[in-house]
BAKETI-302975 format. One record per residue (C-alpha): x, y, z. Coordinates in Angstrom, 1 decimal. Layout:
BEGIN
{atom {X,Y,Z}}
...
# end
This chain:
BEGIN
{atom {-10.1,-13.1,168.0}}
{atom {-6.5,-14.7,167.4}}
{atom {-6.2,-17.5,165.1}}
{atom {-4.2,-20.7,166.3}}
{atom {-0.9,-20.6,164.5}}
{atom {-0.3,-24.4,164.3}}
{atom {-1.7,-26.3,161.8}}
{atom {-3.5,-29.8,162.1}}
{atom {0.0,-31.6,161.5}}
{atom {1.7,-29.4,164.1}}
{atom {-0.9,-30.0,166.7}}
{atom {-0.8,-33.7,165.9}}
{atom {3.1,-33.7,166.3}}
{atom {2.9,-31.9,169.5}}
{atom {0.5,-34.3,170.9}}
{atom {2.7,-37.3,169.8}}
{atom {5.6,-35.5,171.3}}
{atom {3.6,-35.2,174.8}}
{atom {2.3,-38.8,174.7}}
{atom {6.1,-40.1,174.2}}
{atom {7.0,-38.3,177.3}}
{atom {3.9,-39.9,179.0}}
{atom {2.1,-36.6,179.2}}
{atom {-1.3,-38.2,177.8}}
{atom {-3.6,-35.4,179.0}}
{atom {-1.9,-32.8,177.1}}
{atom {-1.2,-35.1,174.0}}
{atom {-5.2,-35.8,174.0}}
{atom {-5.4,-32.1,174.0}}
{atom {-3.4,-31.4,171.1}}
{atom {-4.8,-34.4,169.0}}
{atom {-8.2,-32.7,169.6}}
{atom {-7.0,-29.5,168.4}}
{atom {-5.7,-31.2,165.4}}
{atom {-9.2,-32.9,164.8}}
{atom {-10.6,-29.3,165.2}}
{atom {-8.3,-27.8,162.8}}
{atom {-8.7,-30.6,160.0}}
{atom {-11.9,-32.6,160.5}}
{atom {-11.2,-34.7,157.7}}
{atom {-8.1,-36.0,158.8}}
{atom {-8.1,-39.7,160.5}}
{atom {-4.6,-39.5,162.0}}
{atom {-5.5,-37.4,165.2}}
{atom {-8.7,-39.3,165.7}}
{atom {-6.8,-42.5,165.5}}
{atom {-4.3,-41.3,168.3}}
{atom {-6.9,-40.3,170.2}}
{atom {-8.5,-43.8,170.1}}
{atom {-4.9,-45.1,171.0}}
{atom {-4.7,-42.9,174.0}}
{atom {-8.1,-44.2,175.4}}
{atom {-7.0,-47.9,174.5}}
{atom {-3.9,-47.3,176.6}}
{atom {-6.1,-46.0,179.3}}
{atom {-8.4,-48.7,179.2}}
{atom {-11.3,-46.4,177.8}}
{atom {-12.6,-49.3,175.2}}
{atom {-15.9,-47.3,174.6}}
{atom {-13.9,-44.1,173.9}}
{atom {-11.3,-45.8,171.7}}
{atom {-14.1,-47.7,169.8}}
{atom {-15.7,-44.1,169.3}}
{atom {-12.3,-42.4,168.1}}
{atom {-11.3,-45.4,165.6}}
{atom {-14.9,-45.4,164.1}}
{atom {-14.6,-41.6,163.6}}
{atom {-11.1,-42.2,161.9}}
{atom {-12.8,-44.8,159.6}}
{atom {-15.5,-42.3,158.5}}
{atom {-12.5,-39.9,157.5}}
{atom {-10.3,-42.8,155.8}}
{atom {-12.5,-46.2,155.3}}
{atom {-9.6,-48.0,153.9}}
{atom {-7.2,-47.2,156.7}}
{atom {-6.1,-50.7,157.8}}
{atom {-4.2,-49.6,160.7}}
{atom {-7.3,-48.1,162.5}}
{atom {-9.2,-51.5,161.4}}
{atom {-6.5,-53.4,163.1}}
{atom {-6.8,-51.3,166.5}}
{atom {-10.7,-51.5,166.3}}
{atom {-10.6,-55.1,165.9}}
{atom {-8.5,-55.5,169.2}}
{atom {-10.9,-53.0,170.9}}
{atom {-14.0,-55.1,169.8}}
{atom {-12.3,-58.4,170.6}}
{atom {-11.6,-57.0,174.2}}
{atom {-15.3,-56.1,174.3}}
{atom {-16.0,-59.7,173.5}}
{atom {-17.4,-58.8,170.3}}
{atom {-15.6,-61.4,168.4}}
{atom {-17.6,-61.6,165.3}}
{atom {-17.3,-57.9,164.6}}
{atom {-13.8,-58.0,165.5}}
{atom {-13.0,-60.8,163.2}}
{atom {-15.3,-58.9,160.2}}
{atom {-12.7,-55.8,160.8}}
{atom {-9.5,-57.5,161.1}}
{atom {-10.4,-59.4,157.8}}
{atom {-11.3,-56.0,156.2}}
{atom {-7.6,-54.7,157.2}}
{atom {-6.1,-57.9,155.8}}
{atom {-7.7,-57.6,152.4}}
{atom {-6.0,-54.2,152.0}}
{atom {-2.7,-55.1,153.5}}
{atom {-1.2,-58.4,155.1}}
{atom {0.9,-57.0,157.8}}
{atom {2.4,-59.1,160.6}}
{atom {0.6,-57.2,163.2}}
{atom {-2.7,-57.8,161.5}}
{atom {-2.1,-61.3,161.1}}
{atom {-1.3,-61.5,165.1}}
{atom {-4.5,-59.7,165.7}}
{atom {-6.4,-62.3,163.7}}
{atom {-4.8,-64.9,165.5}}
{atom {-5.7,-63.4,168.5}}
{atom {-9.3,-63.2,167.7}}
{atom {-9.4,-66.4,165.8}}
{atom {-6.9,-69.2,167.2}}
{atom {-5.7,-71.6,164.9}}
# end
């Protein structure tokens, strides 16, 4: 049995390179390998969520974002993206709770945009 020579970070980086080239199936495969190599790291789960969101798979995106939050409960970028997914599913109350949590951690302009999208002024 051969051991995978790439680290989780290397698989994640390779996935990102594939994603940038539009090779989303290859990107997803590499992100999944990164998850397998380091189950405690939120980044490849976040990246899988982003891929699913781009593909219109809101349930898949939600699943990956929630898994990323289980790895890193204070990741405001994940919370922001999850808030968008929840809003897109018509779950405005949950989305508002999630983006409010993200804004409590950091007040990025992108998070404020999400907040105003969910709860227009």
